N, C-alpha and C positions, 0 to 999 in steps of 0.2 A: 479274512480277506483285506485285504491291504487297499485302502483308496490313494490315490495320487493324483493329487491338482495342479492343475496345468496353471502357468502364469495369468492365462486370461480370465482365470476363477478367482485369482487375487486379488482382492479388492487394492483398491487404489489410492496410494497416498495422496491426504489433500491438504492445500496449505491454504485450506479455509480456517477462521475461529469463531465462535460465536460474540455476540455483542458483547457479554461481559466482560469475557478475555479480553475484546480489544478496546474496551473501555479501560480495563487494569493497565496494558502494556502500553496505552498511547497516554493515560494522564489527563484526558481529556474527558469532560463530563456530555453526561446524556443529550442536554438541551442542546450544545455545541454540536454535538456528532449529528443530530438531527439537522443542523441549520447545513452541515458539510454537503448531508445527504440531499436537501432540497436543491442546495446550488448545483448540485450533481459533478460534485468535485471526489466524491466518495459515493461508489456505487456496491451495495451490497447485493450478495445473491440472495436468493429468497428458497426457502424451503418449502417440500410439498404443503408445511404447515404453518407455512407465511412467517418462520423465524427467519432473522436477518444472519447472514456468512458472511465476514470482511477476509481479503485478502491478507497473507501475511505481510506482502508487500507494501501494502498500502500502513502499515503500524509505521515504519520508518518515517514516511513522508508527513501524517499527523503528527508524530512526533516532531518534526522538524517544525513543521504550522505551527504547534504549542508554543515550541521556545520562541520564533520571531516575535509571533502574537505578543508574547509576554516580556520579552527583553525591551519593544522597540513599540508598544502599547498599538499594534497595527489590528485596524479592524478585520474582522474575518477574509473580505475579498481580496484585501492588501497582503495577506498573509499568504493564501494560496495562491495568488499572482506571483510574489517571490520564490514561493518553493518551485513552481513550474518554470518558471526561468533558473532558477538554480539546477535544476535536472538539465533542464536545455543543457546551458553550458557545461554540466560533465560529460555530458554525450558527447557533445562537440569537441572535449580536450581531450577524451577519449579515441573519436576518431583522428583530432589530429595527429595524434601520437601513433595510432597504428598507419596513416601516410607516414608518416616519420620514419616509421620500421623500415616500412616496404621501400623508399626512396633508398635507404643504406642498404639493401642488398643489392 
């Protein structure tokens, strides 16, 4: 007897990583991570067992935060504000490029 699996029964790929993986990938300490969570700058998901899971996209944000804070001796709040502003600038620059491309057509 052959069992056929449908796409709907296949496991969904996850972009979530464990706390330990997140700490390793970002180079941040657990205490500093908890501070970012308290500030609601990083918002982990929770499993049924109350384990924290983090989104892969937050890894690059936190890496940028770590570099900025270390290089310029910034406070955590200053580091998060700068990373958020840099992200906003990147989005606006992409949008400007899209509009220029449309205008050239």
